[in-house]
C-alpha positions as semicolon CSV with decimal commas, in nm:
position;residue;x (nm);y (nm);z (nm)
1;M;0,601;1,909;1,284
2;D;0,455;1,937;1,666
3;Q;0,447;1,602;1,801
4;E;0,051;1,654;1,875
5;F;0,020;1,633;1,499
6;S;0,193;1,294;1,466
7;I;-0,045;1,073;1,410
8;L;-0,350;1,069;1,234
9;H;-0,673;0,904;1,368
10;A;-0,907;0,797;1,110
11;F;-1,230;0,702;1,265
12;Y;-1,443;0,411;1,037
13;D;-1,759;0,396;1,105
14;F;-2,062;0,091;1,083
15;E;-2,343;0,323;1,118
16;V;-2,249;0,420;0,733
17;S;-1,960;0,129;0,611
18;P;-1,940;-0,226;0,541
19;N;-1,815;-0,474;0,726
20;S;-1,653;-0,546;0,430
21;F;-1,319;-0,605;0,203
22;D;-1,424;-0,254;0,156
23;F;-1,207;-0,140;0,449
24;A;-0,922;-0,167;0,255
25;A;-0,996;0,128;0,044
26;F;-1,085;0,288;0,360
27;L;-0,709;0,239;0,467
28;I;-0,561;0,351;0,142
29;C;-0,764;0,688;0,136
30;A;-0,662;0,733;0,524
31;E;-0,261;0,684;0,415
32;T;-0,294;0,908;0,117
33;K;-0,441;1,180;0,404
34;R;-0,177;1,068;0,638
35;R;0,114;1,100;0,349
36;T;-0,071;1,481;0,270
37;V;-0,077;1,615;0,651
38;E;0,261;1,470;0,725
39;A;0,229;1,258;0,984
40;D;0,392;0,969;1,132
41;G;0,140;0,691;1,139
42;L;-0,216;0,604;1,195
43;H;-0,424;0,522;1,462
44;I;-0,723;0,338;1,333
45;I;-1,039;0,374;1,544
46;V;-1,356;0,117;1,455
47;V;-1,666;0,297;1,540
48;P;-1,962;0,003;1,637
49;Q;-2,293;0,080;1,502
50;A;-2,572;0,198;1,732
51;S;-2,740;-0,118;1,678
52;K;-2,729;-0,437;1,909
53;D;-2,433;-0,678;1,720
54;G;-2,299;-0,328;1,669
55;H;-2,231;-0,389;1,285
56;H;-2,351;-0,214;0,957
57;D;-2,626;-0,371;0,826
58;N;-2,564;-0,687;0,617
59;T;-2,862;-0,919;0,510
60;L;-2,575;-1,161;0,373
61;F;-2,425;-1,260;0,691
62;D;-2,553;-1,275;1,069
63;S;-2,369;-1,126;1,401
64;D;-2,183;-1,392;1,393
65;H;-2,018;-1,429;1,111
66;S;-2,036;-1,020;1,081
67;G;-1,793;-1,035;1,390
68;W;-1,580;-1,305;1,248
69;R;-1,538;-1,074;0,946
70;L;-1,378;-0,767;1,193
71;H;-1,135;-0,963;1,354
72;N;-0,989;-1,210;1,042
73;I;-1,078;-0,896;0,697
74;A;-1,080;-0,562;0,937
75;I;-0,819;-0,566;1,114
76;P;-0,535;-0,819;0,984
77;L;-0,545;-0,536;0,697
78;T;-0,441;-0,285;0,898
79;Q;-0,137;-0,531;0,962
80;M;-0,076;-0,507;0,621
81;L;-0,004;-0,083;0,656
82;P;0,329;-0,057;0,783
83;S;0,185;0,302;0,897
84;C;-0,028;0,198;1,088
85;R;0,008;0,259;1,480
86;S;-0,249;0,119;1,672
87;I;-0,612;-0,027;1,620
88;T;-0,922;0,087;1,839
89;V;-1,252;-0,150;1,826
90;C;-1,508;0,063;2,077
91;A;-1,720;-0,120;2,241
92;A;-1,943;0,198;2,216
93;R;-2,032;0,485;2,048
94;E;-1,998;0,643;2,301
95;Q;-1,637;0,545;2,375
96;A;-1,556;0,654;2,045
97;A;-1,715;1,011;2,147
98;E;-1,488;1,032;2,422
99;L;-1,193;0,944;2,213
100;A;-1,298;1,180;1,950
101;K;-1,349;1,498;2,149
102;D;-1,003;1,498;2,339
103;L;-0,799;1,463;1,953
104;T;-0,598;1,775;1,861
105;G;-0,413;1,662;1,549
106;P;-0,591;1,583;1,230
107;V;-0,891;1,335;1,173
108;F;-1,010;1,133;0,882
109;P;-1,233;1,198;0,726
110;E;-1,176;1,503;0,773
111;T;-1,611;1,650;0,864
112;Y;-1,596;1,316;1,055
113;S;-1,781;1,309;1,377
114;V;-1,987;1,026;1,601
115;S;-2,266;1,219;1,550
116;A;-2,237;1,284;1,201
117;P;-2,027;1,001;1,002
118;V;-1,898;1,006;0,763
119;A;-1,798;0,710;0,447
120;R;-1,494;0,697;0,269
121;H;-1,418;0,293;0,197
122;H;-1,597;0,337;-0,158
123;T;-1,322;0,196;-0,418
124;G;-1,407;0,507;-0,651
125;W;-1,232;0,799;-0,417
126;T;-0,917;0,555;-0,459
127;I;-0,982;0,565;-0,845
128;I;-0,995;0,963;-0,822
129;D;-0,647;0,948;-0,623
130;A;-0,495;0,730;-0,910
131;H;-0,633;0,928;-1,146
132;L;-0,511;1,242;-1,012
133;G;-0,116;1,059;-1,032
134;Q;-0,128;0,917;-0,719
135;D;0,075;0,589;-0,645
136;L;-0,152;0,428;-0,376
137;Q;0,011;0,008;-0,361
138;Y;0,069;0,123;0,006
139;F;-0,048;-0,295;0,094
140;R;0,264;-0,447;0,250
141;A;0,262;-0,913;0,334
142;T;0,441;-0,836;0,638
143;Q;0,814;-1,044;0,641
144;Q;0,724;-1,328;0,866
145;A;0,396;-1,421;0,701
146;R;0,607;-1,414;0,349
147;R;0,851;-1,612;0,514
148;Y;0,592;-1,897;0,620
149;A;0,482;-1,860;0,248
150;R;0,817;-1,865;0,129
151;Q;0,847;-2,280;0,326
152;W;0,500;-2,353;0,211
153;I;0,630;-2,346;-0,171
154;H;0,948;-2,477;-0,083
155;N;0,808;-2,795;0,036
156;H;0,558;-2,829;-0,153
157;A;0,593;-2,664;-0,589
158;G;0,928;-2,884;-0,618
159;G;1,084;-2,586;-0,784
160;K;0,796;-2,531;-1,024
161;K;0,665;-2,139;-1,109
162;C;0,336;-2,147;-0,858
163;V;0,009;-2,002;-0,960
164;A;-0,238;-1,946;-0,753
165;I;-0,590;-1,915;-0,848
166;T;-0,854;-1,847;-0,604
167;L;-1,193;-1,896;-0,661
168;R;-1,489;-1,697;-0,591
169;E;-1,814;-1,978;-0,469
170;A;-2,030;-1,706;-0,294
171;P;-2,356;-1,795;-0,190
172;F;-2,497;-1,452;-0,346
173;V;-2,466;-1,313;-0,715
174;E;-2,365;-1,639;-0,823
175;I;-2,328;-1,557;-1,128
176;R;-1,973;-1,350;-1,062
177;N;-1,881;-1,701;-0,953
178;S;-1,578;-1,938;-1,089
179;N;-1,738;-2,120;-1,341
180;L;-1,534;-2,446;-1,206
181;D;-1,541;-2,668;-1,537
182;V;-1,350;-2,364;-1,672
183;W;-1,081;-2,307;-1,417
184;G;-1,079;-2,687;-1,349
185;E;-0,946;-2,753;-1,714
186;F;-0,749;-2,439;-1,680
187;A;-0,556;-2,534;-1,339
188;Q;-0,533;-2,910;-1,519
189;R;-0,361;-2,779;-1,850
190;L;-0,094;-2,518;-1,623
191;T;-0,007;-2,850;-1,466
192;Q;0,051;-3,039;-1,829
193;D;0,233;-2,743;-1,944
194;G;0,499;-2,761;-1,621
195;Y;0,342;-2,512;-1,363
196;F;0,220;-2,556;-1,020
197;P;-0,161;-2,445;-0,956
198;V;-0,246;-2,394;-0,615
199;I;-0,600;-2,383;-0,560
200;L;-0,806;-2,131;-0,269
201;R;-1,128;-2,167;-0,233
202;D;-1,413;-1,954;-0,097
203;I;-1,362;-1,999;0,290
204;D;-1,748;-2,146;0,311
205;T;-1,577;-2,409;0,079
206;A;-1,195;-2,391;0,201
207;L;-1,265;-2,728;0,370
208;A;-1,482;-2,948;0,244
209;D;-1,362;-3,198;-0,061
210;L;-1,211;-3,042;-0,392
211;P;-1,473;-3,088;-0,657
212;P;-1,408;-3,321;-0,922
213;Q;-1,278;-3,064;-1,151
214;F;-0,966;-3,007;-0,947
215;E;-0,881;-3,335;-0,880
216;G;-0,495;-3,376;-0,784
217;M;-0,451;-3,005;-0,721
218;A;-0,285;-2,880;-0,480
219;V;-0,510;-2,628;-0,181
220;F;-0,372;-2,409;0,083
221;P;-0,651;-2,333;0,301
222;E;-0,411;-2,206;0,535
223;G;-0,420;-1,854;0,336
224;V;-0,797;-1,836;0,324
225;F;-0,817;-1,834;0,697
226;N;-0,525;-1,581;0,746
227;L;-0,560;-1,278;0,536
228;L;-0,195;-1,225;0,653
229;L;-0,105;-1,551;0,505
230;R;-0,291;-1,521;0,188
231;M;-0,130;-1,187;0,070
232;A;0,200;-1,350;0,124
233;F;0,139;-1,622;-0,021
234;Y;-0,006;-1,399;-0,342
235;E;0,300;-1,215;-0,348
236;E;0,542;-1,500;-0,307
237;C;0,413;-1,658;-0,621
238;D;0,551;-1,592;-0,949
239;L;0,184;-1,579;-1,067
240;C;-0,164;-1,525;-0,970
241;A;-0,568;-1,518;-1,127
242;F;-0,818;-1,369;-0,984
243;V;-1,236;-1,377;-1,113
244;A;-1,354;-1,031;-0,940
245;N;-1,350;-1,079;-0,555
246;G;-1,291;-0,960;-0,226
247;P;-0,924;-1,128;-0,205
248;G;-0,837;-0,968;-0,573
249;Q;-1,001;-0,611;-0,457
250;V;-0,667;-0,611;-0,152
251;C;-0,449;-0,719;-0,440
252;F;-0,546;-0,344;-0,607
253;Y;-0,328;-0,204;-0,370
254;S;0,037;-0,435;-0,338
255;K;0,278;-0,352;-0,612
256;N;0,397;-0,733;-0,503
257;V;0,122;-0,924;-0,705
258;R;0,136;-1,028;-1,000
259;F;-0,229;-1,121;-1,147
260;I;-0,479;-1,161;-1,415
261;Y;-0,815;-1,027;-1,256
262;L;-1,123;-1,205;-1,471
263;V;-1,422;-0,920;-1,471
264;T;-1,713;-1,183;-1,429
265;G;-2,092;-1,216;-1,397
266;D;-2,306;-0,896;-1,453
267;W;-1,987;-0,723;-1,370
268;L;-1,894;-0,782;-1,765
269;E;-2,232;-0,918;-1,920
270;R;-2,413;-0,552;-1,833
271;K;-2,350;-0,265;-2,007
272;P;-2,295;0,028;-1,841
273;T;-2,096;-0,188;-1,595
274;P;-2,217;-0,170;-1,260
275;F;-1,801;-0,148;-1,211
276;G;-1,903;0,198;-1,386
277;R;-2,023;0,293;-1,005
278;I;-1,672;0,264;-0,868
279;G;-1,523;0,463;-1,146
280;I;-1,441;0,166;-1,441
281;N;-1,555;0,150;-1,755
282;F;-1,624;-0,177;-1,974
283;G;-1,249;-0,290;-2,116
284;E;-1,018;-0,016;-1,850
285;T;-0,781;-0,126;-1,706
286;P;-0,781;0,104;-1,330
287;P;-0,525;0,373;-1,291
288;L;-0,380;0,168;-0,956
289;A;-0,276;-0,112;-1,188
290;H;0,109;-0,153;-1,245
291;E;0,229;-0,323;-1,602
292;F;0,207;-0,694;-1,441
293;Q;-0,147;-0,612;-1,304
294;R;-0,387;-0,689;-1,588
295;W;-0,807;-0,711;-1,595
296;I;-0,965;-0,937;-1,876
297;W;-1,317;-0,825;-1,970
298;K;-1,364;-1,175;-2,116
299;E;-1,571;-1,451;-2,109
300;Q;-1,459;-1,739;-1,866
301;N;-1,255;-1,935;-2,120
302;A;-0,946;-2,157;-1,997
303;D;-0,760;-2,084;-2,344
304;I;-0,839;-1,707;-2,264
305;L;-0,722;-1,789;-1,912
306;L;-0,392;-2,020;-2,027
307;E;-0,317;-1,726;-2,312
308;E;-0,328;-1,437;-2,085
309;L;-0,125;-1,562;-1,777
310;K;0,170;-1,706;-2,053
311;S;0,155;-1,300;-2,132
312;L;0,194;-1,190;-1,878
313;E;0,454;-1,450;-1,744
314;A;0,646;-1,370;-2,111
315;D;0,645;-0,996;-2,018
316;I;0,711;-1,025;-1,643
317;E;1,055;-1,225;-1,761
318;E;1,111;-1,012;-2,074
319;A;1,161;-0,715;-1,842
320;K;1,301;-0,903;-1,579
321;A;1,609;-1,029;-1,830
322;N;1,680;-0,641;-1,964
323;G;1,642;-0,504;-1,611
324;S;1,336;-0,295;-1,683
325;Y;1,132;-0,499;-1,427
326;D;1,126;-0,253;-1,126
327;S;1,050;0,030;-1,326
328;K;0,786;-0,140;-1,471
329;L;0,594;-0,162;-1,080
330;A;0,454;0,230;-1,133
331;P;0,085;0,243;-1,200
332;L;0,042;0,296;-1,562
333;P;-0,009;0,666;-1,639
334;Q;-0,217;0,546;-1,956
335;N;-0,479;0,423;-1,771
336;R;-0,565;0,749;-1,602
337;L;-0,810;0,990;-1,711
338;P;-0,770;1,404;-1,670
339;L;-0,912;1,525;-1,401
340;S;-0,931;1,841;-1,209
């Protein structure tokens, strides 16, 4: 391949794409395209919206929060993709247009231009590729982040199995939030059974006092405010438990996280489920997931959480004992649909 085609330039445009964890799906789609065209690496280019603050319209947070998300969600996500060679955050759309006009190699999305931007942030694109047989679990925590995560676990867990519990306590769409009574009971029962549960709260509550339901529990706010450390912690923990939230979405794309993912709120209660808009029907586990990544379509209940987590743990231990663990880290073919 000629050197001029060695880098795929991928444009994420806030004119048509949100400043959110959806950026993860965009990166996965860009990486899939890079592998298809056999480029050596990725150059991610973030293009501001034409409005004053440059970020995609979002009524959930102000421009200061939006800028924080750019530097603490989007940019760290690129560091989880080993093929990402560089990232440019353009100061204006004109800068992006100047950059784009001189490119001779492949561009993603294929028909993108600054004057006619194209969005590829929708998780549905990755669901389609996974149904077609692609293994899209490209994300990896950096080795240095994993060293720090191992250090924290070594100094706090006392040799017990570490279980990361990620809470959703968002001020919007609160029906999807973690039921603190349920998750508190779950954490306390894990402690009684000899595990070491660690609580990762929602970012806007991470520095507040723990709710009484979690009295005496370990917390890891460092991981809440550092996405690379958060991913490393999930990868180093024995098990993880999520409700439907952004950090859980990132873990869809890592082989190294073993989790239960409890569907909550309107995702669970509405029929058909709103997850249908990204190609996931009620009761399904998406085709991205491997044997040790499980979606649970049940109400928030401590008995259910404990049963599902221990079932996952037992299957992991059995696979390690019989030498089949590594072979079970590929996406499960039975979760795929026949697509053309």
